[in-house]
N, C-alpha and C positions, 0 to 999 in steps of 0.2 A: 504494500500500500504506500502511496506517495505521502511523505511527511513534510516535504518542502513545497512551497507555492510555485507552480510553473508560470513562466511568462507566456502570454498569448498576445500576438500582434494581429490587428485587423488593418483595414485600409487607413483608418484615422486614429485608432486608439491602441493603447497598450494596457493589458490587464496584468497587474503585477502584485507582488506581496506588499502589504502595508508595513513600513519600517517605523521604528520609534520616532524618527524625525518627521514622519507624516502625521503624527497625532494632532498637531495644531490645526492642520488643514481639515482633518476628520472632524474635530470639534467645531471648527467654523461652519462646516457643511451642516452638521446636525443642529446648530444654533440658528439656522436660517428658517424663518417662519414659512417661506415658500416651500421648503423641502419637507417640513413636517405637517403641512396643512392637511394631507390625507392620512396621516399617521398619528392622529390624536390631537394635532394642532398646537402642541406646546413645544417650543424649542428646548433642546436638551442643555442642561448645565454641563460644565466640563467634567464633573465627577461621573455623571451617567455616561457621557461619551467615552470616558476612559474605561469604564467597565465593559462597554460593548467593543471597544478597540481591542482590549485584552481577550475578550470572549472570541473574537474572530481569530486572533493568533492561536488560541488554544484549539479552535476547531481544526485547523490544519494538522496540528500535532496529534489530536485525539482521534480524528475520523478520516484523515486523508483528503478532506475537502474543506472549503471555507469560502470566504469572499475575497475578491480581488479589489484593489484600488483601480479605478478607471482613469487613465491618464490620457489627456488630449495630446497627441504627438506634436502638434504645431506649437502649442504653448508650453508643453511639458508640465502642465498643471493637473492635479487631481481634480476631476470634475464629478466624481461620484464613486459608487462601488456596486458590484454585482457578484453573485455567487450563491452559495448554499449553506444551510445550517440546520441544526435541530433546534426547534423553537421551544419544545416542551410547554406548549400553550394550553394544554388540556382541552383540545378542540375535537377529540374523538379518535377512535381507533382507525378510522379511514383517513386520518390526517397526521396525527402526532408521530407515528412510528417511521414516517418517511422524511427524507431531506426536504427542507423548504427552500424554495428559490426566492431571490429578491433582486431587485435592480432599482437604482436610485441615481438621479443626476441633479446637479445644481440647475437652477432655473435658466441660466444663460446658455446651457448646453441642450436644453429641451427643444423639441420641435424640428430637429434636423436628422432624426433617425439614429442618433448615437445610442439611445437607450436600447433599441432593438439590436443594434450592431454589437454592443457589449454583452447583452444577455444572450444573444445567439452564439457568440464565441464561447461563453461560459457553458452553455448547454451542449454545444458540440463537444467540448472537452469532457463534460460529465458523461455524455452518451458513449464516448470511446473508452473512458477509464473506469467508470463506476455505473454501468447501465442499470436502469431500473426506474421505478416509479418516483416521481417528484410531485410536490404539492406547492401551492402558493396561496397567500391571502392578500387580496387587493380590495381597497376601499371602493365601494360602488361609485363614489364620486370621482374616482381617478380613471377617467375614460382612456387616457393615453396608456396607462399601465395595463388596463384591460385589453386594449388592442394589441399590445406587445404580447401579453399572455396568450391571446388567441393565435397570433402568428407563430408562437413557439409550440403550439399544440395542446395547450391546456384546455380542459373542459370543466364546466361548473359541477361542483359537488352540492353545495347548498349556500344559502345566505345566512349570515350570522350578524350579531352586533358584538364587536370586540373592543373593549375599552371605549365604549360609547360611540364607536364608528361603525355604521352599517357597512358590511364587507361581504365579499364573495370568496368562498373557499373553492379552490380549483385543484385539479389533478391532471397529471400528464404521465402516460404510460409509454414513454419513448418518444422519439422525434416524430413530427407529423409526416404522414405519407405524402409523397409527391404524386401528382398526376391526377 
């Protein structure tokens, strides 16, 4: 099982490990109200961002997968993150035992297809290295993320309210079939 974070390059992006020196940018991203508007609406304090930053590093060590920093190759700036994790959210036996996918970009990077580009690269890696079922939770108000999920092959499981946010639980049993 892979214990280090592989680098993945796309046409415009690099998916890479988050390093200790990336924490300030990670915390800045999670402090943006535009970033968290579909995720409970409350910007994260540095302490919560630090806990999640460490959680991500631990995921790679414990499970062989995790989340990548998404770096814009032109500016060499972290514009978000994407990847997989176990959320332990107590959302049911059809959700919790499976790796959960996530993708997130800063507002300035949205609307240009980079969210799909990053998430697709991460899913392509997962399908090659750790094939199997994936799940995702997306706020019903986040139409852009729902479109990305559909393009990645996710199908609805059920609607829920999670931390006061109406959301859709989704499942993916491998890459979408072409044709």
